[in-house]
N, C-alpha and C positions, 0 to 999 in steps of 0.2 A: 575561288572569287566569286562568287555569286552576282549576278547581272541587276541590271533594275526591275528587270518581269519576273525575278524572283528563280532563273535556272540559272547553273553555271557557263560561267563565262566563256569564250574562247581562247585558250590559252594562248592560242599563237595569235589568233585576230590580237589579242590585247600589246603583245611585243611584237609586231609589225608595227600598229599604231604608234607605240610609243618609239619604234626606230624611225617612223616618218616621221614625230614628231620634232626628234633629238635632230636627226638631218638639218631640218626645216629653222627650230631656232638656234640650232648653230650659223649656219649660211647666214643669218639674220646678223647674228653679234657678229661675223666675219667679217663682212662684208661692210657693216659700218651702223646696218640701219639699226642696229641696238647698242649704240655707244656704249663705251665703259663708263660703269655706274646707273645705268638704268637696272631700273627695279623690274623684277622678273616677275609677275606675278602670277600664278598658275589660273585662277582664273580669268582675270585679261585674255593673255596668252591662248586660252582656250575656245575665246571667245572668237581671238581672231583668226585661231588655224580651224576653225570648224571642230574640235574634237572635247571628246569629255576630259574633263579633268585630271583621271588617272593616267592616261598618256603623259600629259602634259608635267605633270608633278613626276614622272618616274624622267622625262626630259631633262630637267632641268637638274635635276640630281645628279644624271649622268659630265654632263655638265661642272655641273661642280667638283666634280671626280674628274675632271681633266682640264680643272683649273681656268676656264675659259668664264667659271660663275663663283661665286664667293657667299655663303650663309654669311648676315650681316645678324645679328644680335638685334631682337625687337622690330627690323627690319625687313627680314626674309635673305631671300637671292636676291642677287647683283652682280650685271656682268662685270665682271673683273677690272679693275683698273689696271692701266697699264703702268708699272716700276721701270724706267730709266735705265737703273741702276742692274737689278735682277733681269730685264730681259735683254741687255751687253749678257752678263753673264752667259746667259743660258745661250745664245749667238755664240759665243766663244770657244762652248761644247760642242754644238750643234755641228761644227763647221768641217773639223774630222769625220764625226760618222756620216755625214751626208756624202762626203769625200770615198769615204771608204764601200759606200752604199752604189755610187757609180760604178768602184772600181770593180766590185764585184759581179752588177748587173754587167760590165765591158763583156766579163771572163763567158756570163751564161745566156747572151743575148742569142736570141734567133732570128731569125729573118722576119716574124710573123713580129716578135717584138718592134725590129727595126720599124716594119709597115706604121705601125701604131705611134712611136716617137716621131714622126714624119708629118703623120697625117695632125697631130697632135699641133705641133708647132705650124702647122702651116691653116690651121683653122686657127689658130693664137695669131696670125700674120693677118688673116682675111678680117677677124672680129677690132685689130687694133684699126686697122685699114675704112671701117667704118666708123669707129668713132666709140666704141663699144664702153660703156661704162666702170670705174674702178672695180666694180662689183664681179664681173667678169670675167675681168681679168686677174683679176683673186681665185677664182675657182679656176681657170685653166691654168695658174700656177701650179697650185694643190693637186689639180689629177697628175698633170707630167712628175711630179716630185714623190709623188703614189707610186704612178705606174713604176719608174726606175726603183724603187721601192722594194714592189714584186720582184719582179724581174729580179732581183740579188739575189733573192732567193733566199734569205736568213732574216726566220721567223722571229729570233731573239733582237735581232737588227730594229727591226720590222716595229718589232714594240719597244723599244727605247726610243727610237725617232717619233712615235706615236705619242708618246708621252710628253717629249719638247714642245707638239704639235700647238698643242692649244693655247699655253700664254705667246709662246713665237706668232701666232698666228694671228696675235692682238694687234700687233703691229701691221698686218695687212693697209690697215683703211688708207695707210699715211704713205704707203710707198707705192700709191697708184692714183696720184693725185694731177698726173698730169701723162700726156701722152707719153713724153720723153722718156717718162721715168719706165714706161711701158718697155717703150724701145731697148733700155740698155738692157731687164728683164730676161725677155725673147733672147738677144744678142746673145748673153750669158744661156744659156738655156739652149742655144744654139750650139754653142762650145761644145758646150758637155755631148751633147746630141752626137754630134761632128766626130768627137774623141771617140766614142761608147762603137760607131756605126766602123768607124777606123779600125777598130779593134785593137785602142792603148788604153788598157787601164792606169798608166801615168799619166797620162796627157786627161784620162776624164777623171780622175780622182782632184789634179791642179784645178779641173775646168771650175768641179762642182763646188771644192773648197773658194775659190776667187769668188761664186758666185752669192755664198755664205754670205763671205768677210765683203762685198760689197754690198749685198744688202744692210749688215750691220752698220754700216758706216753712211750709206744714207739714209734707217733713220735716226741715227744719232744727230745726224746735221740736221736734218729736217726737225728734229726734236729740241736740241738747241736754238735755232731758231724759232720756232715756235715757242720758248721760252723769251728769249727774248723781244719778240713782238709782243707776248703780254704785257712784261713786267714794263717796257715804254710804252705808251697810252700813243697811239697813233701811228706809231712805228711802224714802217711793215719790213721783211725783206725781201731785200732783191728777189727774183727769181723763185719763190715757193710761191701753190696756191694755196689755200682752204680745203683742207679737209673733203672728200666728199659725202653724200650721203644718198649712197643708191638705192632707188626700191629693191625691197625684197623680193629674189623668186627671179628675178632677171639671168643672175647666174646660171642657175636652176633649167630654164630657158634653153641659154644655148649649151650648156654640156650635154640636154638632148640634143641635138644636131650631131652629138661626134657617135650616138648608135644607133 
């Protein structure tokens, strides 16, 4: 590839920019800053991210591959619409896989791994107490689960779970609509980590499966309530708040504090 100046472009630099563009746009999608159905204009995103079009174009293609975006004829790439039936099916299959990851991680966990997991839980508690937006909770949730996947040490399992991550993560903005929702998820994470630290692979597997099952049921309940509210103008569902539209980049700042 030739640069604008007519010189060979640094492929390593291009790859780095592509990775950066991918992570930033992905965070905006998962955080809800780019809601389902939003057009992913390469030119507009390049301006917003302060990058050239090439790495942004590459990032959008990766999002399509991951299932977070879809190419629509004559319209270009768009953030994937959440299909309730498909999402429910994916969570049903994801449940035993997350349980297996927790089991394997329990059998391989080191003292350093225990420290990292404890720090993640403690940091999430601090963010909850500080009233952090839903985008931050989303990133903390993803970080904890990815950490468990890494500790599990099974590349095949990690690859399968990564394939699920695209579409299942689209449900996240609706799952962090209140402090109560975040409290439930953190308590479920704590149950998983406590069982892992105790050296109880059976307990860790049960806790992880229960967590995924509870997420699936909470999302389905919220989705049904939202549908009922749409079909009945003026009617509100008690206890259900609107979906947050957090500012992109806040989550990355919070995660940076962990490093």
